[in-house]
Steps between C-alpha positions, in 0.01 A plus 500: 500500500568377852450122466669314793839398367465149635175461312646643182795262521269199549279596205806549283656171612186315389461711177152627616370803316274745665331849463514760774171659609516815706204576744429742771642410850328198661585303812348163415485271203127540477524874490774474241265305283230757531743796449639335192152399371582132466298194621576422860486133414811549282702703756724276713510564875802375701424374847811424704467234768740334735559215739810346667622376156502845348295718269246413228356725237140425412371651178134563456280729287473839665124455529549185710598418861743218605327203662765427759375148578513404131845642462629321807353174381641541149849574638482271805617795721370727780528837343384829617532867367849630508558833685534791254800631701694183416432529125711820448808282571410254224359733234765766535443646155116523532259735670309322786154408366619473140685172506529336154350152485818332397618321813775307312679831434524556876569145601151436632293185434187593306161347458257620229116490520339307221288794419808669346594208286260566209519878477589629157656818646661550843598818688755509776638762736832644378643556850354853542156655542457661159593235243378162396643248253279339234600152403325255281346212667745257346791708615371497856451124492861456378617734781303279746577154355723401803233616747237279658139563387186444712154624581582746786267795479135616490349793324 
């Protein structure tokens, strides 16, 4: 098991239980969902954005795309996609492209799409390209309780 240590520590600190699902190598959250044979609507995709005030992690279903205008209005900011080359300095214990959707663990403000709020099961990247974590919806909501929630994506 190669779960990112920062993620494992955050889950332990909040007493969140999870199951590990192995899958064949994939380089996107959507492909991870397909590879693991799980609903893409329950697979969380992390989108890292930035502005002069720092980074924001937007969490949306893997089957969705972030609506940047809606996100900017919800946060009252002028965010744009962060450069992937910058992310390796923040997510030092993760493979690029497999960032766990737990911004708080990495000191990043997080906003969660409403479409994830009612899921009974949630799947997240474990920090590598071959493992996912399965959490109950209630555990995910507990993990995200200090995050802002808004409508910020489209299928």
